[in-house]
N, CA and C atoms as a LAMMPS dump frame, in Angstrom:
ITEM: TIMESTEP
0
ITEM: NUMBER OF ATOMS
348
ITEM: BOX BOUNDS ff ff ff
-5.0000000000000000e+02 5.0000000000000000e+02
-5.0000000000000000e+02 5.0000000000000000e+02
-5.0000000000000000e+02 5.0000000000000000e+02
ITEM: ATOMS id mol type element x y z
1 1 1 N 197.615 -140.851 261.783
2 1 2 C 198.629 -140.013 261.845
3 1 3 C 198.961 -139.945 263.356
4 2 1 N 199.896 -139.294 264.095
5 2 2 C 200.448 -138.937 265.09
6 2 3 C 201.074 -137.64 265.367
7 3 1 N 200.545 -136.835 266.328
8 3 2 C 201.194 -135.44 266.451
9 3 3 C 202.01 -134.963 267.574
10 4 1 N 203.152 -134.657 267.376
11 4 2 C 204.054 -134.434 268.762
12 4 3 C 204.116 -132.802 268.772
13 5 1 N 203.239 -132.439 269.691
14 5 2 C 202.992 -130.362 269.507
15 5 3 C 204.617 -130.282 269.733
16 6 1 N 205.232 -130.527 270.912
17 6 2 C 206.589 -129.83 270.917
18 6 3 C 207.762 -129.867 269.729
19 7 1 N 207.298 -130.606 268.709
20 7 2 C 207.684 -130.557 267.29
21 7 3 C 207.218 -129.33 266.849
22 8 1 N 205.872 -129.024 266.633
23 8 2 C 205.537 -128.068 265.533
24 8 3 C 205.76 -126.786 265.826
25 9 1 N 205.694 -125.763 264.533
26 9 2 C 206.002 -124.451 264.622
27 9 3 C 204.871 -123.763 265.396
28 10 1 N 205.326 -123.041 266.105
29 10 2 C 204.732 -121.732 266.921
30 10 3 C 204.452 -120.43 266.259
31 11 1 N 203.046 -120.183 265.65
32 11 2 C 202.953 -118.721 264.804
33 11 3 C 202.592 -117.603 265.891
34 12 1 N 202.97 -117.007 265.718
35 12 2 C 202.671 -115.571 266.722
36 12 3 C 201.881 -114.708 265.795
37 13 1 N 200.763 -114.573 266.298
38 13 2 C 199.074 -114.099 265.657
39 13 3 C 199.422 -112.656 266.077
40 14 1 N 200.143 -112.155 266.862
41 14 2 C 199.561 -110.581 267.714
42 14 3 C 199.097 -110.807 268.497
43 15 1 N 199.181 -109.893 269.473
44 15 2 C 198.299 -109.517 270.421
45 15 3 C 197.961 -110.466 271.383
46 16 1 N 199.31 -111.293 271.368
47 16 2 C 199.791 -112.429 273.068
48 16 3 C 199.307 -113.905 272.204
49 17 1 N 198.558 -113.951 271.38
50 17 2 C 198.158 -115.169 270.748
51 17 3 C 199.349 -116.117 269.78
52 18 1 N 199.454 -117.347 270.176
53 18 2 C 200.527 -118.401 269.4
54 18 3 C 199.127 -119.319 269.384
55 19 1 N 199.388 -119.685 267.779
56 19 2 C 198.856 -121.074 267.263
57 19 3 C 200.173 -122.105 266.801
58 20 1 N 199.507 -123.144 267.114
59 20 2 C 200.079 -124.321 266.25
60 20 3 C 198.921 -125.094 265.765
61 21 1 N 199.109 -125.429 264.501
62 21 2 C 198.546 -126.168 263.822
63 21 3 C 198.967 -127.808 263.985
64 22 1 N 197.502 -128.545 264.485
65 22 2 C 197.834 -129.9 264.632
66 22 3 C 198.017 -130.462 263.676
67 23 1 N 196.969 -130.54 262.399
68 23 2 C 196.547 -131.155 261.276
69 23 3 C 195.395 -131.172 261.063
70 24 1 N 195.181 -131.994 260.362
71 24 2 C 193.916 -132.135 259.465
72 24 3 C 193.724 -133.822 259.054
73 25 1 N 192.489 -134.015 258.907
74 25 2 C 191.514 -135.5 257.925
75 25 3 C 191.31 -135.164 256.928
76 26 1 N 190.278 -135.534 256.355
77 26 2 C 189.209 -134.741 255.18
78 26 3 C 188.351 -134.055 255.369
79 27 1 N 187.979 -134.126 256.621
80 27 2 C 186.86 -133.157 256.581
81 27 3 C 187.039 -131.818 257.856
82 28 1 N 188.411 -132.001 258.765
83 28 2 C 188.755 -131.273 259.872
84 28 3 C 189.98 -131.017 259.78
85 29 1 N 189.717 -130.195 260.812
86 29 2 C 191.159 -130.127 261.211
87 29 3 C 191.541 -129.447 262.825
88 30 1 N 192.96 -129.197 263.566
89 30 2 C 192.742 -128.628 265.047
90 30 3 C 193.488 -127.917 264.968
91 31 1 N 193.888 -127.192 265.767
92 31 2 C 194.509 -125.681 266.13
93 31 3 C 194.76 -126.027 267.782
94 32 1 N 196.59 -125.802 268.054
95 32 2 C 195.905 -125.418 269.872
96 32 3 C 196.617 -124.022 269.915
97 33 1 N 195.947 -123.203 270.957
98 33 2 C 195.854 -122.11 271.003
99 33 3 C 196.72 -121.452 272.056
100 34 1 N 197.503 -120.812 272.386
101 34 2 C 198.37 -120.09 273.57
102 34 3 C 197.948 -118.62 273.877
103 35 1 N 197.229 -118.479 274.446
104 35 2 C 196.597 -116.753 274.867
105 35 3 C 197.111 -116.667 275.949
106 36 1 N 197.719 -115.249 275.708
107 36 2 C 198.048 -114.366 277.13
108 36 3 C 197.239 -113.789 277.819
109 37 1 N 197.186 -113.507 279.29
110 37 2 C 196.524 -112.689 279.866
111 37 3 C 195.74 -111.918 278.755
112 38 1 N 194.347 -111.864 279.043
113 38 2 C 193.533 -110.874 278.355
114 38 3 C 193.543 -110.811 276.89
115 39 1 N 194.263 -111.381 276.233
116 39 2 C 194.269 -111.249 274.891
117 39 3 C 192.981 -111.114 274.11
118 40 1 N 193.012 -111.301 273.457
119 40 2 C 191.597 -111.507 272.419
120 40 3 C 191.532 -111.617 270.685
121 41 1 N 190.662 -112.542 270.521
122 41 2 C 190.047 -112.919 269.256
123 41 3 C 189.017 -112.235 269.239
124 42 1 N 189.4 -110.922 268.304
125 42 2 C 187.738 -110.043 268.173
126 42 3 C 186.809 -110.961 266.913
127 43 1 N 185.596 -110.115 267.529
128 43 2 C 184.479 -111.056 266.263
129 43 3 C 184.709 -111.171 265.297
130 44 1 N 184.288 -112.299 264.745
131 44 2 C 184.692 -112.678 263.49
132 44 3 C 183.616 -113.732 263.28
133 45 1 N 183.424 -114.1 262.09
134 45 2 C 182.154 -115.111 261.598
135 45 3 C 183.27 -116.269 260.89
136 46 1 N 182.629 -117.344 260.575
137 46 2 C 183.535 -118.124 259.114
138 46 3 C 182.336 -119.094 259.404
139 47 1 N 182.771 -119.847 257.826
140 47 2 C 181.69 -120.66 257.467
141 47 3 C 182.079 -122.27 257.83
142 48 1 N 182.791 -122.6 258.933
143 48 2 C 182.883 -123.592 259.209
144 48 3 C 182.355 -123.859 260.674
145 49 1 N 181.968 -124.996 261.406
146 49 2 C 181.767 -125.017 262.464
147 49 3 C 182.738 -125.361 262.955
148 50 1 N 182.76 -124.643 264.596
149 50 2 C 183.943 -125.272 265.484
150 50 3 C 183.276 -125.839 266.471
151 51 1 N 184.208 -126.791 267.415
152 51 2 C 184.368 -127.394 268.59
153 51 3 C 185.893 -126.649 269.351
154 52 1 N 185.53 -126.477 270.563
155 52 2 C 186.833 -126.002 271.014
156 52 3 C 186.587 -126.254 272.851
157 53 1 N 187.77 -126.555 273.348
158 53 2 C 188.203 -127.756 274.73
159 53 3 C 189.288 -126.362 275.283
160 54 1 N 188.888 -126.099 276.67
161 54 2 C 189.861 -125.399 277.262
162 54 3 C 190.259 -126.182 277.696
163 55 1 N 192.047 -126.178 277.684
164 55 2 C 192.961 -126.662 278.64
165 55 3 C 192.899 -126.312 280
166 56 1 N 193.698 -125.038 280.025
167 56 2 C 194.094 -124.328 281.044
168 56 3 C 193.396 -122.517 281.087
169 57 1 N 193.359 -121.931 281.9
170 57 2 C 192.823 -120.987 282.063
171 57 3 C 191.335 -121.014 281.742
172 58 1 N 190.817 -119.639 280.729
173 58 2 C 189.655 -119.428 280.595
174 58 3 C 189.229 -118.544 279.421
175 59 1 N 187.96 -118.073 279.404
176 59 2 C 187.605 -117.49 278.288
177 59 3 C 186.723 -116.297 279.025
178 60 1 N 186.668 -115.307 278.204
179 60 2 C 185.048 -115.034 278.514
180 60 3 C 184.853 -114.797 277.199
181 61 1 N 183.671 -115.37 276.414
182 61 2 C 183.32 -115.359 275.392
183 61 3 C 182.04 -115.119 274.824
184 62 1 N 182.034 -114.618 273.482
185 62 2 C 180.598 -114.42 273.358
186 62 3 C 180.404 -115.206 271.952
187 63 1 N 179.138 -116.187 272.432
188 63 2 C 178.499 -116.633 270.518
189 63 3 C 177.239 -116.068 270.317
190 64 1 N 177.457 -115.889 269.203
191 64 2 C 176.027 -114.804 268.867
192 64 3 C 175.48 -114.169 269.859
193 65 1 N 174.4 -114.042 270.895
194 65 2 C 173.412 -113.101 271.517
195 65 3 C 174.005 -113.589 272.771
196 66 1 N 174.911 -114.83 273.494
197 66 2 C 174.93 -115.284 274.508
198 66 3 C 176.648 -115.14 274.792
199 67 1 N 176.832 -114.635 276.162
200 67 2 C 177.8 -114.425 276.734
201 67 3 C 178.303 -115.505 277.846
202 68 1 N 179.53 -115.921 278.045
203 68 2 C 179.562 -116.731 278.773
204 68 3 C 181.174 -117.362 279.263
205 69 1 N 181.66 -117.439 280.787
206 69 2 C 183.088 -117.457 281.128
207 69 3 C 183.54 -119.344 281.12
208 70 1 N 184.306 -119.287 280.402
209 70 2 C 184.641 -120.901 280.221
210 70 3 C 185.809 -120.761 281.539
211 71 1 N 185.88 -122.084 281.734
212 71 2 C 187.127 -122.24 282.374
213 71 3 C 187.777 -123.525 281.998
214 72 1 N 189.041 -124.245 282.831
215 72 2 C 189.644 -125.313 282.013
216 72 3 C 188.78 -126.329 282.426
217 73 1 N 188.819 -127.291 281.183
218 73 2 C 187.323 -128.684 281.172
219 73 3 C 186.546 -128.49 280.941
220 74 1 N 185.686 -126.936 280.224
221 74 2 C 184.894 -126.438 279.701
222 74 3 C 184.845 -126.354 277.836
223 75 1 N 183.833 -126.465 277.389
224 75 2 C 183.834 -126.847 275.881
225 75 3 C 182.587 -126.061 275.396
226 76 1 N 183.117 -125.63 273.873
227 76 2 C 182.024 -124.532 273.32
228 76 3 C 181.909 -125.049 272.086
229 77 1 N 180.818 -124.946 271.143
230 77 2 C 180.409 -125.466 270.304
231 77 3 C 179.756 -123.926 269.026
232 78 1 N 180.402 -124.063 268.259
233 78 2 C 179.989 -122.773 267.371
234 78 3 C 179.593 -123.05 265.953
235 79 1 N 178.011 -122.78 265.598
236 79 2 C 177.454 -123.137 264.647
237 79 3 C 178.159 -122.553 263.098
238 80 1 N 178.233 -122.542 262.063
239 80 2 C 178.869 -121.736 261.288
240 80 3 C 178.244 -120.671 260.725
241 81 1 N 179.024 -119.715 260.854
242 81 2 C 178.1 -117.937 260.451
243 81 3 C 177.934 -117.469 261.699
244 82 1 N 177.87 -117.704 262.993
245 82 2 C 177.584 -117.514 264.018
246 82 3 C 178.803 -116.41 264.274
247 83 1 N 178.548 -115.351 264.689
248 83 2 C 179.722 -114.049 265.539
249 83 3 C 179.876 -114.487 266.693
250 84 1 N 181.247 -114.578 266.975
251 84 2 C 181.965 -114.687 267.916
252 84 3 C 183.313 -114.255 268.93
253 85 1 N 183.029 -114.311 269.843
254 85 2 C 184.693 -113.607 269.969
255 85 3 C 185.284 -114.153 271.544
256 86 1 N 186.637 -114.073 271.403
257 86 2 C 187.273 -114.852 272.9
258 86 3 C 188.432 -113.705 273.376
259 87 1 N 187.87 -113.551 274.677
260 87 2 C 188.922 -112.933 275.511
261 87 3 C 189.817 -113.714 276.63
262 88 1 N 190.846 -114.107 276.868
263 88 2 C 191.583 -114.964 277.56
264 88 3 C 191.629 -114.215 279.507
265 89 1 N 191.402 -115.248 279.768
266 89 2 C 191.473 -114.955 281.25
267 89 3 C 192.53 -115.627 281.971
268 90 1 N 193.353 -115.03 282.151
269 90 2 C 194.973 -116.031 282.744
270 90 3 C 195.486 -116.362 281.186
271 91 1 N 196.882 -116.976 281.917
272 91 2 C 197.436 -117.882 280.433
273 91 3 C 196.276 -118.788 280.171
274 92 1 N 196.267 -119.299 278.949
275 92 2 C 195.181 -119.558 278.675
276 92 3 C 195.364 -120.623 277.393
277 93 1 N 195.258 -121.985 277.262
278 93 2 C 195.779 -123.034 276.503
279 93 3 C 194.306 -123.64 275.915
280 94 1 N 193.963 -124.106 274.378
281 94 2 C 192.742 -124.422 273.929
282 94 3 C 193.013 -124.774 272.819
283 95 1 N 192.28 -125.97 272.525
284 95 2 C 192.175 -127.1 271.623
285 95 3 C 190.726 -126.033 270.255
286 96 1 N 191.088 -125.784 268.838
287 96 2 C 190.041 -126.143 268.588
288 96 3 C 190.033 -126.962 267.319
289 97 1 N 188.712 -127.571 267.05
290 97 2 C 188.616 -128.368 265.818
291 97 3 C 187.454 -127.724 264.581
292 98 1 N 187.806 -127.79 263.586
293 98 2 C 187.011 -127.233 262.341
294 98 3 C 186.641 -128.227 261.456
295 99 1 N 185.348 -127.908 260.86
296 99 2 C 184.951 -128.497 260.128
297 99 3 C 183.889 -127.896 259.333
298 100 1 N 184.026 -127.816 257.781
299 100 2 C 185.273 -128.479 257.061
300 100 3 C 186.62 -127.586 257.271
301 101 1 N 187.789 -128.014 256.626
302 101 2 C 188.826 -127.805 256.853
303 101 3 C 188.952 -126.013 256.958
304 102 1 N 189.721 -125.223 258.17
305 102 2 C 189.733 -123.901 257.88
306 102 3 C 191.219 -123.789 257.867
307 103 1 N 191.459 -122.688 257.232
308 103 2 C 193.106 -122.281 257.21
309 103 3 C 193.31 -121.359 257.221
310 104 1 N 192.006 -119.684 257.228
311 104 2 C 192.555 -118.458 256.81
312 104 3 C 191.874 -118.279 258.344
313 105 1 N 192.958 -117.016 258.732
314 105 2 C 191.981 -116.519 260.44
315 105 3 C 192.022 -115.153 259.875
316 106 1 N 191.139 -114.317 259.916
317 106 2 C 191.22 -112.751 259.784
318 106 3 C 192.09 -112.244 260.285
319 107 1 N 192.585 -112.426 261.109
320 107 2 C 193.493 -111.207 262.059
321 107 3 C 194.946 -111.72 261.706
322 108 1 N 195.066 -112.668 260.984
323 108 2 C 196.706 -112.957 260.436
324 108 3 C 197.119 -112.235 259.689
325 109 1 N 198.491 -111.766 259.343
326 109 2 C 198.605 -111.043 258.676
327 109 3 C 198.974 -111.503 257.257
328 110 1 N 199.094 -110.948 256.239
329 110 2 C 198.975 -111.194 254.964
330 110 3 C 200.147 -111.965 254.731
331 111 1 N 200.095 -113.809 253.916
332 111 2 C 201.281 -114.121 253.963
333 111 3 C 201.068 -115.201 254.902
334 112 1 N 200.58 -115.415 255.515
335 112 2 C 200.322 -116.575 257.126
336 112 3 C 199.271 -117.038 256.571
337 113 1 N 198.596 -116.734 255.689
338 113 2 C 196.778 -117.35 255.515
339 113 3 C 197.234 -118.702 255.709
340 114 1 N 197.749 -119.206 254.871
341 114 2 C 197.743 -120.689 254.482
342 114 3 C 198.73 -121.698 254.998
343 115 1 N 199.511 -121.096 255.661
344 115 2 C 201.027 -121.597 256.208
345 115 3 C 199.569 -122.907 257.592
346 116 1 N 200.307 -123.636 257.449
347 116 2 C 199.913 -124.916 258.669
348 116 3 C 200.705 -125.011 259.776
């Protein structure tokens, strides 16, 4: 399957975070994030494994008990059920891959949970 990001709906998650659902296979899915400087995804956990890649900008990121600053070109792996948090450093874009498929995002408004 091919995905043309400029044709995808942009979902305003609030707080300067924009999400685009890139698609899914049988065991994983992908999201594109566009985050304003200092926007934040607060501490949370989920049962999926997560891989992310910073396209531009960066994150101050906490995974479990470790904190690091990531820049464009850096990546992160988050095991299932490990607390993590992101704060954007500058205008930031990133890709996240989840396995198994993740459709719920805790900071979203009700009614948006299953929307792709």
